[in-house]
MDAnalysis code that builds the backbone (N, CA, C; Angstrom):
import MDAnalysis as mda
import numpy as np

u = mda.Universe.empty(306, n_residues=102, atom_resindex=np.repeat(np.arange(102), 3), trajectory=True)
u.add_TopologyAttr("name", ["N", "CA", "C"] * 102)
u.add_TopologyAttr("resid", np.arange(1, 103))
u.add_TopologyAttr("resname", ["ASN", "LEU", "VAL", "PHE", "ARG", "CYS", "SER", "SER", "LEU", "THR", "HIS", "ILE", "LYS", "ILE", "PRO", "SER", "SER", "THR", "THR", "SER", "ILE", "GLY", "ASN", "HIS", "ALA", "PHE", "GLU", "ARG", "CYS", "SER", "SER", "LEU", "THR", "GLN", "ILE", "THR", "ILE", "PRO", "LEU", "SER", "VAL", "THR", "SER", "MET", "ARG", "ASP", "TYR", "ALA", "PHE", "SER", "GLU", "CYS", "SER", "THR", "LEU", "THR", "HIS", "ILE", "ALA", "ILE", "PRO", "SER", "LEU", "VAL", "THR", "SER", "ILE", "GLY", "ASP", "SER", "ALA", "PHE", "LEU", "SER", "CYS", "LYS", "LYS", "LEU", "THR", "GLN", "ILE", "THR", "PHE", "LYS", "ILE", "PRO", "SER", "HIS", "ILE", "THR", "SER", "ILE", "THR", "THR", "LYS", "LEU", "LEU", "LYS", "ILE", "VAL", "HIS", "HIS"])
u.atoms.positions = np.array([
    [1.429, 3.653, 0.374],
    [1.609, 3.126, -0.566],
    [1.171, 3.685, -2.004],
    [0.492, 4.510, -2.036],
    [0.006, 4.940, -3.245],
    [0.847, 5.383, -4.415],
    [0.704, 4.599, -5.659],
    [1.863, 4.640, -6.622],
    [1.426, 5.622, -7.629],
    [0.107, 5.530, -8.024],
    [-0.479, 6.560, -9.186],
    [-1.479, 7.174, -8.481],
    [-2.341, 8.079, -9.187],
    [-3.586, 8.803, -9.241],
    [-3.454, 9.241, -10.675],
    [-3.266, 8.404, -11.635],
    [-3.082, 8.954, -12.832],
    [-4.201, 8.866, -13.898],
    [-5.066, 9.924, -13.901],
    [-6.139, 9.773, -14.725],
    [-5.900, 9.498, -16.317],
    [-4.634, 9.598, -16.946],
    [-4.640, 9.419, -18.108],
    [-3.799, 8.343, -18.385],
    [-3.326, 7.433, -17.615],
    [-2.904, 6.067, -17.579],
    [-3.799, 5.027, -18.322],
    [-3.361, 4.364, -19.488],
    [-4.338, 3.406, -19.855],
    [-3.853, 2.101, -19.913],
    [-2.476, 1.751, -19.610],
    [-1.578, 0.655, -19.514],
    [-0.894, 0.366, -18.481],
    [-0.653, -0.570, -17.769],
    [0.397, -0.896, -17.017],
    [0.863, -2.190, -16.932],
    [2.100, -2.376, -17.098],
    [2.842, -3.654, -16.951],
    [3.625, -3.568, -15.808],
    [3.041, -4.337, -14.808],
    [4.173, -4.208, -13.307],
    [5.200, -5.070, -13.536],
    [6.399, -4.519, -13.340],
    [7.688, -5.294, -13.346],
    [7.429, -6.506, -12.673],
    [8.376, -7.647, -12.985],
    [8.330, -8.953, -12.727],
    [9.262, -9.213, -11.273],
    [9.641, -8.270, -10.942],
    [10.392, -8.276, -9.268],
    [9.274, -7.976, -8.441],
    [8.103, -7.772, -8.742],
    [6.953, -7.197, -7.905],
    [6.393, -8.261, -7.265],
    [6.086, -8.236, -5.786],
    [5.569, -9.645, -5.105],
    [4.166, -9.010, -4.565],
    [4.059, -7.888, -4.184],
    [2.627, -7.176, -3.749],
    [2.477, -5.991, -4.321],
    [1.028, -5.935, -4.568],
    [0.512, -4.513, -4.987],
    [0.004, -4.091, -3.799],
    [0.635, -2.984, -3.402],
    [0.156, -2.266, -2.330],
    [-1.176, -1.539, -2.098],
    [-1.701, -1.059, -0.626],
    [-2.821, -0.281, -0.656],
    [-3.002, 0.735, -1.367],
    [-3.815, 1.020, -2.227],
    [-4.390, 2.334, -2.881],
    [-3.419, 2.188, -4.041],
    [-2.497, 1.218, -4.587],
    [-1.383, 1.657, -5.340],
    [-1.860, 2.371, -6.655],
    [-3.080, 1.668, -7.392],
    [-3.300, 2.325, -8.767],
    [-4.701, 3.047, -8.825],
    [-5.217, 3.437, -7.435],
    [-6.446, 3.938, -6.887],
    [-6.506, 5.281, -8.099],
    [-7.790, 5.361, -8.472],
    [-8.180, 6.476, -9.497],
    [-7.550, 6.430, -10.544],
    [-6.861, 5.481, -11.312],
    [-6.567, 5.360, -12.627],
    [-7.908, 5.157, -13.323],
    [-8.178, 6.152, -13.529],
    [-9.722, 6.122, -14.093],
    [-9.666, 5.918, -15.677],
    [-8.751, 5.874, -16.278],
    [-8.649, 5.351, -17.760],
    [-7.998, 4.340, -18.021],
    [-7.658, 3.552, -17.125],
    [-6.763, 2.297, -17.138],
    [-7.641, 1.391, -17.781],
    [-7.348, 0.522, -18.855],
    [-8.066, -0.396, -19.620],
    [-7.329, -1.770, -19.327],
    [-5.933, -1.826, -19.201],
    [-5.337, -3.123, -19.073],
    [-4.276, -3.044, -18.185],
    [-4.082, -4.091, -17.472],
    [-3.037, -4.312, -16.356],
    [-2.483, -5.776, -16.440],
    [-1.398, -5.730, -16.443],
    [-0.247, -6.948, -16.737],
    [0.158, -7.324, -15.540],
    [-0.419, -8.290, -14.771],
    [0.134, -8.744, -13.331],
    [1.395, -9.720, -13.599],
    [2.584, -9.822, -12.937],
    [3.586, -10.818, -13.364],
    [3.273, -11.980, -12.574],
    [3.766, -13.000, -12.752],
    [3.588, -14.198, -11.751],
    [4.103, -14.142, -10.591],
    [5.144, -13.273, -10.384],
    [5.829, -13.084, -8.888],
    [4.746, -12.257, -7.954],
    [3.857, -11.997, -8.279],
    [2.702, -11.022, -7.237],
    [2.148, -12.127, -6.420],
    [1.944, -11.890, -5.136],
    [1.422, -13.067, -4.237],
    [0.541, -12.358, -3.508],
    [0.287, -10.999, -3.465],
    [-0.808, -10.190, -2.903],
    [-1.221, -9.337, -3.582],
    [-2.472, -8.756, -3.308],
    [-3.076, -7.361, -3.805],
    [-3.684, -6.868, -2.562],
    [-3.232, -5.888, -2.294],
    [-3.746, -5.290, -0.786],
    [-4.795, -4.542, -0.984],
    [-5.658, -3.724, 0.251],
    [-6.810, -3.004, 0.072],
    [-6.691, -1.786, -0.746],
    [-7.801, -1.743, -1.840],
    [-8.275, -0.583, -2.547],
    [-7.122, -0.619, -3.766],
    [-6.435, -1.759, -4.052],
    [-5.330, -1.712, -5.148],
    [-5.505, -0.939, -6.236],
    [-6.857, -1.566, -6.890],
    [-7.229, -0.757, -8.179],
    [-8.659, -0.093, -7.988],
    [-8.881, 0.545, -6.692],
    [-10.314, 1.053, -6.711],
    [-10.081, 2.285, -7.541],
    [-11.570, 2.499, -8.084],
    [-11.840, 3.561, -8.833],
    [-11.060, 3.501, -10.333],
    [-10.792, 2.240, -10.779],
    [-10.306, 2.215, -12.048],
    [-11.522, 2.029, -12.780],
    [-12.248, 2.864, -13.287],
    [-13.655, 2.839, -13.575],
    [-13.617, 2.162, -15.040],
    [-12.522, 2.128, -15.954],
    [-12.901, 1.741, -17.264],
    [-12.104, 0.448, -17.419],
    [-11.774, -0.194, -16.398],
    [-11.262, -1.826, -16.285],
    [-12.164, -2.530, -16.737],
    [-12.058, -3.398, -17.541],
    [-13.125, -4.551, -17.803],
    [-12.576, -5.857, -17.516],
    [-11.601, -6.096, -17.427],
    [-11.007, -7.537, -17.072],
    [-9.611, -7.250, -16.374],
    [-9.631, -8.465, -15.238],
    [-8.248, -8.484, -14.809],
    [-7.937, -10.178, -14.694],
    [-6.710, -10.584, -14.712],
    [-6.272, -11.828, -14.560],
    [-5.176, -11.803, -13.352],
    [-5.844, -12.652, -12.368],
    [-4.938, -12.914, -11.303],
    [-4.027, -14.018, -11.329],
    [-2.949, -13.532, -11.128],
    [-1.917, -14.974, -11.185],
    [-2.050, -15.849, -10.310],
    [-1.459, -17.148, -10.392],
    [-1.814, -18.466, -9.773],
    [-1.007, -18.430, -8.595],
    [0.064, -17.331, -8.217],
    [0.792, -17.499, -6.928],
    [0.122, -16.619, -5.833],
    [-0.911, -15.703, -6.389],
    [-1.767, -14.633, -5.423],
    [-2.411, -15.461, -4.480],
    [-2.208, -15.175, -3.336],
    [-2.754, -15.806, -2.181],
    [-3.688, -15.086, -1.551],
    [-3.606, -13.595, -1.510],
    [-4.930, -12.823, -0.703],
    [-4.981, -11.309, -1.877],
    [-6.206, -11.318, -1.853],
    [-6.750, -9.929, -2.162],
    [-7.458, -9.131, -1.110],
    [-7.178, -8.099, -0.929],
    [-7.486, -7.230, 0.125],
    [-9.089, -6.423, 0.038],
    [-9.478, -5.907, 0.910],
    [-10.489, -5.217, 0.715],
    [-10.758, -4.364, -0.351],
    [-11.906, -4.326, -0.892],
    [-12.254, -3.247, -1.930],
    [-11.174, -2.975, -2.842],
    [-10.613, -4.227, -3.183],
    [-9.515, -4.033, -4.198],
    [-9.931, -3.410, -5.476],
    [-11.306, -3.928, -5.846],
    [-11.691, -3.202, -7.081],
    [-12.943, -2.411, -6.863],
    [-12.825, -1.546, -5.565],
    [-14.165, -0.660, -5.450],
    [-14.162, 0.362, -6.608],
    [-15.578, 0.531, -7.269],
    [-15.856, 1.489, -8.068],
    [-15.034, 1.209, -9.276],
    [-15.072, -0.030, -9.642],
    [-14.445, -0.653, -10.914],
    [-15.742, -0.947, -12.015],
    [-16.502, -0.063, -12.055],
    [-17.966, -0.132, -12.534],
    [-18.185, -0.836, -14.129],
    [-16.879, -0.982, -14.765],
    [-17.069, -1.582, -16.016],
    [-16.444, -3.193, -15.967],
    [-15.904, -3.271, -14.623],
    [-15.280, -4.639, -14.483],
    [-16.244, -5.675, -14.329],
    [-15.966, -6.994, -15.604],
    [-16.994, -7.940, -15.656],
    [-16.456, -9.223, -15.349],
    [-15.051, -9.130, -15.698],
    [-14.498, -10.361, -15.687],
    [-13.290, -10.239, -14.624],
    [-13.279, -11.163, -13.649],
    [-11.862, -11.524, -13.175],
    [-11.457, -13.023, -13.164],
    [-10.305, -13.339, -13.800],
    [-9.796, -14.586, -14.175],
    [-8.748, -15.001, -13.175],
    [-9.001, -16.236, -12.581],
    [-8.036, -16.753, -11.538],
    [-7.154, -17.726, -12.490],
    [-5.703, -17.593, -12.713],
    [-5.061, -18.452, -13.418],
    [-5.189, -19.644, -12.498],
    [-4.888, -21.013, -13.081],
    [-4.687, -22.372, -12.449],
    [-3.421, -22.651, -12.594],
    [-2.789, -23.222, -11.720],
    [-3.665, -23.597, -10.221],
    [-3.596, -22.460, -9.343],
    [-4.884, -21.946, -8.797],
    [-4.855, -20.818, -8.134],
    [-4.523, -21.156, -6.558],
    [-4.027, -20.319, -5.976],
    [-3.371, -20.510, -4.591],
    [-4.151, -19.309, -3.606],
    [-5.330, -19.149, -4.114],
    [-6.045, -17.975, -3.205],
    [-6.348, -18.855, -2.135],
    [-6.160, -17.955, -0.938],
    [-6.475, -18.282, 0.597],
    [-7.502, -17.272, 1.231],
    [-7.398, -16.195, 0.568],
    [-8.292, -15.023, 1.251],
    [-8.779, -14.317, 0.332],
    [-10.249, -14.202, 0.339],
    [-10.812, -13.080, -0.625],
    [-11.835, -12.426, 0.394],
    [-11.798, -11.376, 0.555],
    [-13.164, -10.498, 1.315],
    [-14.414, -10.846, 0.655],
    [-15.211, -10.651, 1.352],
    [-16.666, -10.846, 0.927],
    [-16.934, -9.282, 0.195],
    [-16.381, -8.291, 0.819],
    [-16.345, -6.795, -0.086],
    [-16.071, -6.921, -1.341],
    [-14.847, -7.859, -1.762],
    [-14.405, -7.952, -3.206],
    [-15.587, -8.413, -3.918],
    [-16.330, -9.653, -3.529],
    [-17.204, -10.020, -4.455],
    [-18.324, -9.106, -4.522],
    [-18.906, -8.531, -3.514],
    [-19.806, -7.508, -3.421],
    [-19.528, -6.466, -4.267],
    [-18.328, -5.858, -4.295],
    [-18.099, -4.757, -5.276],
    [-18.232, -5.178, -6.570],
    [-17.605, -6.225, -7.241],
    [-17.782, -6.832, -8.420],
    [-19.186, -6.795, -9.069],
    [-20.007, -7.264, -8.153],
    [-21.664, -7.297, -8.725],
    [-22.343, -6.079, -8.460],
    [-21.627, -4.954, -7.853],
    [-22.300, -3.852, -7.719],
    [-22.828, -3.163, -8.871],
])
């Protein structure tokens, strides 16, 4: 499911036809500072944005129901995750919260 491992990518706008962000999709995009996730996305899989070390904020669309294990592993500058209202989240792993505060 790996989409990139692009260390020079700074911004990504995910297409509106996307419904799921796959396992390891943007892993190791170490220069990524901005991600635009469309309202059509309903799930973010394991390690989706792991090692995006310059990412500081991410907005989770309201239709997302699940966020996989370690979705933000080693996102060392991530200080804010915003859940758009009304949020339909039904599944967040404890690993996600542990990683954010790591």
